N, C-alpha and C positions, 0 to 999 in steps of 0.2 A: 454584513457581507464579509467574506474571507477570501484571501488570495493564497494560493498554494504553490510552493516551489520545491520541486524534487531535486535531489542531488545524490551522488554516490554511485551512479551507474558506471559502466566501463566494460572492458574486455577481460575475461577470466577464462581459465582452463576448467574443463569438466572436473568436478570433485572439489573445487575450491569454494570459498565463501565470499559473500559480499553483503554489505548493509546499505540499504537505501534510506534516505532521510527525506521527510516532507515537512518543511517549515511553513507554518501558517501565520498570516498577519492578522491583526485585529485583536480586540480585547475579549472576545467571547469564545476562545478556542475550546474551553471546557464545556461548551454547550453543543459541540458537534460530535456526532459519530463519524468515524473515519474509515476509509477503506483503501485497499490497493487492488488495482486491476492491471491487466497486461494485454497487449495486442501484438501478436506476431504478424509478420508480413503476409498479407493476403487473407488474414483471418479476422474474425470478429473479436471485439474486446471481451475479455473474460475475467471473472472474479478470481482473486487470489486470496485476499484476507480482509477481515474487518474487525473493528474494535469499537466497543461502546464508548460513550462519552466519559464514563467513569473509569474505563480501563479494566473493569472487572470481568467483562465478557468478551470473548474473542471467537472467531471462526476462521478456519482456513479451508481452502478448497482441497478436495481429495487428492488432486494431482500433486500437491505440494505438502501434504500432511506428513509430519515427521521430519521435514527438511526446512520449512519456512515458519517463522513466528512473527507476530506483530506486537508492537508495544507502543506506548505513548509516554511522553515526558512533558507534563503540563507546564512546568516552570520554563521550559524552552519552546513551548508551543510547537512541539515536534512529534511526529509519529514516525516510527521506524518499521522497516521490513527487513528482518534478519534472514538471509538466504544461505543455507548450508548445502553441501553435496550437490552443487549445481550440475544440471544436465544440459545437453545440447538443446533439448526441447524447451528449456527455460528462456531461450533467446527471444527477446521481445522488447517493446517499449513499455515501461511500467509507469502507470499513472496513479497519482494520489487523488482521493476524492473526499468530500466532506458533505455532511447533511446536518442541518440544525434540527435538534430533537429536544422534546421536553422531558424525556425520561432517561435516566442514567443507564438502564440496563439493555437498551436496544442496540442491535447492530443490523446492518443491511448488506445484501449481497447481490443486488442487481444494479445494472447501470442506471436505469431509470429512477432509482430511489435517491440518487445523489444529485445535489444542486451545484456543487462547485468542483472544478477539476484543475489539476496542475497541467503543466505543459508536457510532461513526460520525461523519462530518463531511459536511455538505451542501455540494455544489458545484453551483452553478447558472450555466449559460452562456446569456447572452441575445444576441439578434441586434442 
């Protein structure tokens, strides 16, 4: 089992950057594919980015492509979401998610495919 704790959220102006971190507990961090999702007020949770357990494969949603990237640092058991050129519509609660997987090259992009979730981090983009 793994526990996830997000950090790095906050209030920024449009066009600025922010980096979210997700720290994972447990000894098997390298066995998990990781993902980031977000949920704006009154909307469903949506996929943002995913990374395979090896870190070799990544996927980002079309809505953030070219602005957001995902990475992981196994030594720190941490996955990051690097957010650049933030827009008003990026305002949401951002959630980190994990799925235990047997293969290094897989990533996942639906809510139902993940087993563990963090508590969320608020990101607010103002004009």
